[in-house]
LUMVEXSE-976682 format. One record per residue (C-alpha): residue number from 0; residue in three letters; z, y, x. Coordinates in pm, 1 decimal, always signed. Layout:
+-----+-----+----------+----------+----------+
|   i |  aa |        w |        v |        u |
+-----+-----+----------+----------+----------+
| NUM | ALA |        Z |        Y |        X |
...
+-----+-----+----------+----------+----------+
//
This chain:
+-----+-----+----------+----------+----------+
|   i |  aa |        w |        v |        u |
+-----+-----+----------+----------+----------+
|   0 | MET |  -1732.8 |  -1000.1 |  +1728.2 |
|   1 | LEU |  -1731.1 |   -846.0 |  +1382.3 |
|   2 | LEU |  -1607.3 |  -1050.7 |  +1086.6 |
|   3 | PRO |  -1762.2 |   -860.6 |   +793.1 |
|   4 | ALA |  -1624.4 |   -843.9 |   +441.4 |
|   5 | ARG |  -1764.7 |  -1103.7 |   +201.1 |
|   6 | LYS |  -1617.9 |   -982.1 |   -126.1 |
|   7 | SER |  -1661.2 |  -1227.1 |   -413.4 |
|   8 | PRO |  -1678.1 |  -1070.2 |   -762.6 |
|   9 | LEU |  -1604.6 |  -1413.2 |   -910.4 |
|  10 | LEU |  -1298.3 |  -1492.3 |   -700.5 |
|  11 | LEU |  -1150.0 |  -1141.8 |   -679.6 |
|  12 | PRO |   -988.4 |  -1148.3 |  -1029.4 |
|  13 | LEU |   -834.0 |  -1487.5 |   -952.7 |
|  14 | TYR |   -687.0 |  -1367.0 |   -624.2 |
|  15 | ALA |   -563.4 |  -1049.4 |   -796.1 |
|  16 | ARG |   -391.8 |  -1249.5 |  -1069.5 |
|  17 | TYR |   -228.0 |  -1478.6 |   -813.7 |
|  18 | GLY |   -114.9 |  -1182.5 |   -602.0 |
|  19 | ARG |    +32.8 |  -1010.9 |   -907.5 |
|  20 | ARG |   +226.1 |  -1328.2 |   -988.8 |
|  21 | LEU |   +362.7 |  -1344.2 |   -633.0 |
|  22 | LEU |   +476.2 |   -981.8 |   -649.6 |
|  23 | ARG |   +644.4 |  -1035.9 |   -985.4 |
|  24 | ARG |   +838.8 |  -1329.5 |   -842.3 |
|  25 | ALA |   +940.6 |  -1150.8 |   -522.8 |
|  26 | PHE |  +1023.5 |   -795.2 |   -636.5 |
|  27 | ALA |  +1246.5 |   -643.6 |   -901.3 |
|  28 | ARG |   +983.1 |   -376.7 |   -965.1 |
|  29 | VAL |   +705.4 |   -177.0 |   -801.7 |
|  30 | TRP |   +710.7 |   +204.6 |   -826.3 |
|  31 | VAL |   +425.9 |   +449.9 |   -760.9 |
|  32 | GLY |   +470.6 |   +826.1 |   -722.7 |
|  33 | GLY |   +354.7 |  +1132.6 |   -536.3 |
|  34 | ALA |    +11.5 |  +1289.9 |   -569.9 |
|  35 | PRO |   -250.0 |  +1153.3 |   -811.9 |
|  36 | TRP |   -501.5 |   +909.7 |   -670.6 |
|  37 | PRO |   -843.8 |  +1071.2 |   -607.5 |
|  38 | ASP |  -1097.1 |  +1037.1 |   -887.0 |
|  39 | ALA |  -1389.3 |   +802.4 |   -830.9 |
|  40 | GLY |  -1622.5 |  +1101.4 |   -838.8 |
|  41 | ALA |  -1446.0 |  +1264.2 |   -543.3 |
|  42 | GLY |  -1633.6 |  +1040.3 |   -300.3 |
|  43 | PRO |  -1524.6 |   +750.5 |    -80.8 |
|  44 | VAL |  -1153.0 |   +724.1 |     -9.1 |
|  45 | ILE |   -969.0 |   +611.3 |   +303.4 |
|  46 | GLY |   -605.6 |   +524.8 |   +236.9 |
|  47 | PHE |   -390.0 |   +490.4 |   +549.3 |
|  48 | LEU |    -45.4 |   +333.4 |   +540.7 |
|  49 | ASN |   +251.6 |   +221.8 |   +747.5 |
|  50 | HIS |   +250.1 |   -155.0 |   +807.8 |
|  51 | SER |   +597.9 |   -308.4 |   +794.4 |
|  52 | ALA |   +578.2 |   -624.1 |   +580.5 |
|  53 | TRP |   +381.0 |   -944.3 |   +535.1 |
|  54 | TRP |   +333.9 |   -834.7 |   +173.8 |
|  55 | ASP |   +119.8 |   -530.7 |   +256.8 |
|  56 | PRO |   -227.9 |   -688.3 |   +205.4 |
|  57 | ILE |   -120.1 |   -837.5 |   -128.8 |
|  58 | VAL |    +23.3 |   -500.2 |   -230.7 |
|  59 | LEU |   -308.6 |   -331.9 |   -149.9 |
|  60 | LEU |   -498.7 |   -585.8 |   -358.6 |
|  61 | PHE |   -262.6 |   -508.6 |   -647.7 |
|  62 | LEU |   -299.0 |   -132.2 |   -603.7 |
|  63 | SER |   -679.0 |   -153.8 |   -589.0 |
|  64 | HIS |   -727.4 |   -396.7 |   -875.5 |
|  65 | ASP |   -443.4 |   -309.1 |  -1115.0 |
|  66 | VAL |   -313.8 |    +42.7 |  -1044.2 |
|  67 | PHE |   -586.2 |   +268.0 |   -901.0 |
|  68 | ARG |   -877.4 |    +59.4 |  -1034.3 |
|  69 | CYS |  -1091.1 |   +115.7 |   -726.6 |
|  70 | ASP |  -1335.1 |    -99.4 |   -531.0 |
|  71 | GLY |  -1103.4 |   -170.2 |   -239.6 |
|  72 | PHE |  -1174.2 |   -298.3 |   +111.5 |
|  73 | GLY |   -934.9 |   -347.1 |   +399.7 |
|  74 | LEU |   -935.0 |   -352.9 |   +778.3 |
|  75 | MET |   -744.6 |   -647.1 |   +928.7 |
|  76 | GLN |   -697.0 |   -800.7 |  +1270.5 |
|  77 | GLY |   -966.0 |  -1054.4 |  +1351.1 |
|  78 | GLU |   -716.3 |  -1327.2 |  +1438.2 |
|  79 | GLN |   -555.6 |  -1290.6 |  +1095.2 |
|  80 | LEU |   -894.9 |  -1317.3 |   +926.2 |
|  81 | ARG |   -961.6 |  -1637.4 |  +1117.8 |
|  82 | ARG |   -627.5 |  -1779.5 |  +1007.4 |
|  83 | PHE |   -670.5 |  -1664.3 |   +647.8 |
|  84 | PRO |  -1047.0 |  -1646.3 |   +583.0 |
|  85 | PHE |   -999.7 |  -1595.7 |   +207.9 |
|  86 | PHE |   -905.3 |  -1232.8 |   +283.4 |
|  87 | ARG |  -1272.9 |  -1167.5 |   +354.5 |
|  88 | GLN |  -1347.8 |  -1270.9 |     -4.5 |
|  89 | ILE |  -1127.1 |   -987.9 |   -133.8 |
|  90 | GLY |  -1293.1 |   -730.5 |    +90.6 |
|  91 | CYS |  -1119.3 |   -748.7 |   +429.0 |
|  92 | PHE |  -1300.4 |   -729.1 |   +761.9 |
|  93 | GLY |  -1218.5 |   -688.2 |  +1129.7 |
|  94 | ALA |  -1315.7 |   -764.6 |  +1487.3 |
|  95 | THR |  -1205.0 |  -1051.7 |  +1706.2 |
|  96 | GLY |  -1180.8 |   -832.7 |  +2017.0 |
|  97 | ASP |  -1054.2 |   -490.8 |  +2126.2 |
|  98 | GLY |  -1355.6 |   -377.7 |  +2328.6 |
|  99 | ILE |  -1558.7 |    -63.9 |  +2270.2 |
| 100 | ASP |  -1842.8 |   -264.1 |  +2115.0 |
| 101 | ASP |  -1597.9 |   -420.7 |  +1868.1 |
| 102 | ALA |  -1459.8 |    -78.1 |  +1776.4 |
| 103 | ARG |  -1808.4 |    +62.0 |  +1721.5 |
| 104 | ALA |  -1903.8 |   -236.1 |  +1505.2 |
| 105 | VAL |  -1592.5 |   -188.9 |  +1289.6 |
| 106 | VAL |  -1659.3 |   +183.5 |  +1239.7 |
| 107 | ALA |  -2024.9 |   +115.2 |  +1155.9 |
| 108 | HIS |  -1934.3 |   -156.2 |   +903.4 |
| 109 | ALA |  -1660.8 |    +58.2 |   +746.9 |
| 110 | SER |  -1894.7 |   +357.1 |   +721.5 |
| 111 | ALA |  -2162.4 |   +146.0 |   +554.1 |
| 112 | LEU |  -1914.6 |     +0.8 |   +304.3 |
| 113 | LEU |  -1785.8 |   +344.4 |   +207.3 |
| 114 | ARG |  -2135.7 |   +482.0 |   +157.7 |
| 115 | ASP |  -2305.4 |   +182.6 |     -5.5 |
| 116 | ALA |  -2151.6 |   +235.8 |   -351.0 |
| 117 | PRO |  -1957.2 |   +516.9 |   -523.4 |
| 118 | GLY |  -1583.5 |   +498.2 |   -575.1 |
| 119 | ARG |  -1500.7 |   +269.6 |   -284.3 |
| 120 | THR |  -1167.4 |   +275.2 |   -104.5 |
| 121 | LEU |  -1094.9 |   +153.5 |   +246.9 |
| 122 | TRP |   -734.3 |    +66.6 |   +332.5 |
| 123 | ILE |   -628.9 |    +88.9 |   +695.9 |
| 124 | PHE |   -304.1 |    +43.5 |   +890.8 |
| 125 | PRO |   -356.7 |   +279.9 |  +1186.5 |
| 126 | GLN |    -58.5 |   +141.3 |  +1379.3 |
| 127 | GLY |   -270.8 |   -168.0 |  +1433.6 |
| 128 | ALA |    +22.8 |   -409.2 |  +1414.2 |
| 129 | LEU |   +306.1 |   -523.7 |  +1189.2 |
| 130 | LEU |   +613.5 |   -326.5 |  +1300.0 |
| 131 | PRO |   +970.9 |   -266.3 |  +1176.2 |
| 132 | ALA |   +988.0 |    -17.3 |   +891.8 |
| 133 | ARG |  +1143.1 |   +280.3 |  +1068.2 |
| 134 | VAL |   +999.9 |   +267.6 |  +1418.9 |
| 135 | PRO |   +826.5 |   +592.2 |  +1523.0 |
| 136 | LEU |   +464.3 |   +600.9 |  +1410.2 |
| 137 | ALA |   +206.1 |   +562.8 |  +1686.6 |
| 138 | PHE |   -151.9 |   +543.9 |  +1561.7 |
| 139 | ARG |   -450.3 |   +401.5 |  +1739.9 |
| 140 | SER |   -760.6 |   +619.6 |  +1739.9 |
| 141 | GLY |   -965.6 |   +416.6 |  +1490.3 |
| 142 | LEU |   -864.5 |   +615.6 |  +1181.2 |
| 143 | ALA |   -952.5 |   +949.7 |  +1342.5 |
| 144 | ARG |  -1288.5 |   +815.9 |  +1459.1 |
| 145 | LEU |  -1361.0 |   +679.5 |  +1112.6 |
| 146 | GLN |  -1274.2 |  +1012.2 |   +949.4 |
| 147 | HIS |  -1510.0 |  +1182.4 |  +1194.7 |
| 148 | ALA |  -1785.6 |   +928.4 |  +1116.9 |
| 149 | VAL |  -1747.7 |   +967.9 |   +737.2 |
| 150 | PRO |  -1648.0 |  +1334.6 |   +694.5 |
| 151 | GLU |  -1714.3 |  +1323.3 |   +319.5 |
| 152 | ALA |  -1435.5 |  +1065.6 |   +272.3 |
| 153 | VAL |  -1108.5 |  +1170.4 |   +108.1 |
| 154 | VAL |   -839.7 |  +1061.2 |   +356.1 |
| 155 | VAL |   -504.5 |   +994.0 |   +188.6 |
| 156 | PRO |   -166.1 |   +904.2 |   +346.1 |
| 157 | VAL |    +23.3 |   +637.5 |   +151.9 |
| 158 | ALA |   +388.4 |   +563.3 |   +235.1 |
| 159 | LEU |   +544.2 |   +222.7 |   +162.6 |
| 160 | ARG |   +910.2 |   +127.5 |   +153.0 |
| 161 | TYR |  +1065.4 |   -210.4 |    +66.3 |
| 162 | GLU |  +1422.4 |   -142.6 |    -42.8 |
| 163 | LEU |  +1717.1 |   -359.2 |   -146.1 |
| 164 | ARG |  +1915.5 |   -147.8 |   -389.2 |
| 165 | ALA |  +2100.3 |   -246.2 |   -707.3 |
| 166 | GLU |  +1903.7 |   -565.0 |   -771.8 |
| 167 | GLN |  +1901.0 |   -915.4 |   -630.2 |
| 168 | ARG |  +1537.2 |   -869.4 |   -531.0 |
| 169 | PRO |  +1392.5 |   -576.0 |   -337.4 |
| 170 | GLU |  +1199.7 |   -292.1 |   -494.9 |
| 171 | LEU |   +871.7 |   -161.2 |   -356.7 |
| 172 | PHE |   +805.9 |   +213.7 |   -351.3 |
| 173 | VAL |   +458.7 |   +360.2 |   -300.2 |
| 174 | ARG |   +418.1 |   +734.6 |   -245.6 |
| 175 | VAL |    +68.4 |   +886.8 |   -239.6 |
| 176 | GLY |    +28.1 |  +1199.7 |    -28.8 |
| 177 | ALA |   -210.2 |  +1493.4 |    -44.8 |
| 178 | PRO |   -550.1 |  +1433.9 |   +121.5 |
| 179 | VAL |   -585.2 |  +1528.9 |   +488.4 |
| 180 | ALA |   -899.3 |  +1738.1 |   +534.2 |
| 181 | PRO |  -1119.3 |  +1661.4 |   +836.2 |
| 182 | GLU |  -1075.2 |  +1885.6 |  +1135.7 |
| 183 | PRO |  -1296.4 |  +1881.0 |  +1445.7 |
| 184 | GLY |  -1010.9 |  +1991.1 |  +1669.1 |
| 185 | PRO |   -934.3 |  +2325.0 |  +1836.1 |
| 186 | PRO |  -1215.0 |  +2466.6 |  +2050.9 |
| 187 | ALA |   -988.0 |  +2444.2 |  +2355.8 |
| 188 | LEU |  -1006.1 |  +2066.3 |  +2339.4 |
| 189 | ALA |  -1300.9 |  +1945.3 |  +2543.3 |
| 190 | GLY |  -1453.8 |  +1603.6 |  +2494.6 |
| 191 | ALA |  -1463.2 |  +1346.1 |  +2218.8 |
| 192 | MET |  -1158.9 |  +1152.3 |  +2342.9 |
| 193 | ARG |   -929.9 |  +1455.7 |  +2344.1 |
| 194 | ALA |  -1058.3 |  +1565.7 |  +2004.5 |
| 195 | ALA |   -992.7 |  +1216.0 |  +1864.9 |
| 196 | ALA |   -640.6 |  +1224.2 |  +2010.8 |
| 197 | HIS |   -576.7 |  +1558.9 |  +1841.4 |
| 198 | ARG |   -697.9 |  +1427.5 |  +1504.7 |
| 199 | THR |   -489.7 |  +1111.1 |  +1550.0 |
| 200 | ARG |   -167.9 |  +1309.5 |  +1603.9 |
| 201 | ARG |   -249.1 |  +1519.0 |  +1297.8 |
| 202 | LEU |   -290.8 |  +1209.1 |  +1079.8 |
| 203 | GLU |    +31.1 |  +1064.4 |  +1223.1 |
| 204 | ARG |   +220.3 |  +1375.5 |  +1115.1 |
| 205 | ALA |    +78.5 |  +1351.8 |   +763.6 |
| 206 | LEU |   +206.8 |   +996.6 |   +713.2 |
| 207 | ARG |   +535.9 |  +1069.3 |   +890.5 |
| 208 | ASP |   +596.9 |  +1360.5 |   +652.7 |
| 209 | GLU |   +511.3 |  +1143.6 |   +352.1 |
| 210 | LEU |   +754.9 |   +873.5 |   +464.1 |
| 211 | ALA |  +1026.3 |  +1139.1 |   +502.9 |
| 212 | ARG |   +959.5 |  +1261.8 |   +149.2 |
| 213 | LEU |   +978.1 |   +906.8 |    +18.1 |
| 214 | ASP |  +1307.5 |   +846.2 |   +197.9 |
| 215 | GLY |  +1442.1 |  +1160.9 |    +32.4 |
| 216 | ASP |  +1322.3 |  +1041.1 |   -307.5 |
| 217 | LEU |  +1508.9 |   +713.2 |   -258.9 |
| 218 | LEU |  +1842.4 |   +894.9 |   -262.9 |
| 219 | ASP |  +1794.8 |   +909.8 |   -640.7 |
| 220 | PRO |  +1861.9 |   +574.6 |   -816.1 |
| 221 | SER |  +1573.7 |   +651.1 |  -1053.5 |
| 222 | PRO |  +1345.9 |   +889.1 |   -861.8 |
| 223 | SER |  +1164.2 |  +1146.5 |  -1073.0 |
| 224 | GLY |   +787.5 |  +1152.0 |  -1057.4 |
| 225 | TYR |   +761.7 |   +775.4 |  -1010.1 |
| 226 | ARG |   +646.2 |   +518.5 |  -1262.1 |
| 227 | VAL |   +705.8 |   +146.2 |  -1270.5 |
| 228 | VAL |   +370.3 |    -31.1 |  -1241.8 |
| 229 | LEU |   +509.5 |   -384.8 |  -1220.1 |
| 230 | GLU |   +830.1 |   -537.3 |  -1354.5 |
| 231 | GLY |   +955.8 |   -845.8 |  -1176.3 |
| 232 | ARG |  +1100.9 |  -1151.9 |  -1336.6 |
| 233 | GLY |  +1462.0 |  -1140.0 |  -1447.4 |
| 234 | SER |  +1702.7 |  -1116.3 |  -1156.0 |
| 235 | LEU |  +2043.4 |  -1278.7 |  -1118.4 |
| 236 | SER |  +2215.3 |   -945.1 |  -1185.1 |
| 237 | ALA |  +2016.6 |   -897.5 |  -1506.2 |
| 238 | MET |  +2105.9 |  -1251.5 |  -1612.3 |
| 239 | TRP |  +2474.9 |  -1180.4 |  -1551.2 |
| 240 | GLU |  +2451.4 |   -857.8 |  -1751.6 |
| 241 | ARG |  +2294.3 |  -1042.3 |  -2044.3 |
| 242 | THR |  +2552.9 |  -1318.8 |  -2022.1 |
| 243 | ALA |  +2838.0 |  -1068.1 |  -2006.0 |
| 244 | GLY |  +2693.8 |   -884.8 |  -2306.5 |
| 245 | ARG |  +2677.1 |  -1206.8 |  -2506.8 |
| 246 | LEU |  +3035.3 |  -1292.9 |  -2413.1 |
| 247 | VAL |  +3156.3 |   -949.0 |  -2522.2 |
| 248 | LEU |  +2963.8 |   -982.1 |  -2849.1 |
| 249 | ALA |  +3106.5 |  -1330.4 |  -2909.3 |
| 250 | ARG |  +3458.0 |  -1201.5 |  -2842.1 |
| 251 | ASP |  +3410.9 |   -910.7 |  -3083.5 |
| 252 | VAL |  +3280.6 |  -1143.2 |  -3355.4 |
| 253 | ALA |  +3576.7 |  -1376.7 |  -3302.1 |
| 254 | ASP |  +3816.7 |  -1081.6 |  -3329.7 |
| 255 | VAL |  +3659.1 |   -976.6 |  -3660.7 |
| 256 | HIS |  +3693.4 |  -1329.6 |  -3802.4 |
| 257 | GLU |  +4054.7 |  -1347.8 |  -3683.5 |
| 258 | GLN |  +4136.6 |  -1016.4 |  -3851.6 |
| 259 | ARG |  +3983.1 |  -1136.7 |  -4179.7 |
| 260 | ARG |  +4185.9 |  -1457.8 |  -4172.6 |
| 261 | ASN |  +4508.0 |  -1264.4 |  -4115.2 |
| 262 | ARG |  +4458.3 |  -1032.0 |  -4415.0 |
+-----+-----+----------+----------+----------+
//
C-alpha cells in the first residue's frame, strides 16, 4: 500500500527550524562542496545518496529548505513512515510492501510529484536500508526505473560522510556530483530487467566514485572547494581554547603590572 506525501506548507518551516536546531546541537559544522546544485529551471531533480546514519532525513530537510532552496520530497520505507508519520508532512512517501504493485505505485507517485510543479527535488537512498558507512554499495533497481520513467529529470549523486576529526562533535560533509545522464542500455542487453540492472550498476559507480572523491578531500583538514553551511554550538575543545586564551591574557596582564611595580 502506498503512503503518499502530505506536505504541509504551514508545518514545513517549523520542522525545518527544529531540524536545523538539532543539527547545530549535534555537529561541529556542516560542509557542502563538489558540483553546483542544478538550477530550478533545469527541470526536476533526483538526488541519490548513501544511507549510513539516522540523521540522513533531517540532513535532507536542511539541504532542501536552507541550502539548495528546493521543493524537496523523499522516499522512505513504509514502516518508518508508520512509526514517524510527521515525515509525510515534510514530503516523504513510501510503500508498506515490497511487491511489484507497491513498486509501481511508488514510481507513479514519484513521477507525478516531479512533474506536478517546476523545481522539485526527490531524494532517494537506493541501497534501500540503513547500512554502515563504508560497506560496498549495492543498489536496488528503483532508482534506475525512476530515471527511465522520468527521463527529463536531472539525476545527481550526493555523497555523505559523518566524520570525527579535531572537534568534540562530528562534522558532516556533503559532496554533490555531476549529473548522470539517462542511458537506455547497450543494444546487446535484451529485456527491461537486464536494462534496468545495467542502469543500476552505472548509477552505483557514479555514487561510489563520488564517495571516493569525498574521502580524498577529507585528507585535507580544511578541504578546498567546500563551504560551511552550518556552524554548530561551541564544543568542549573550543571552550578550552577560549579558557586557555583568557588565562594567557590574564597572565600577561599580571606580568605587566608586576614589571611596573618593580620599576
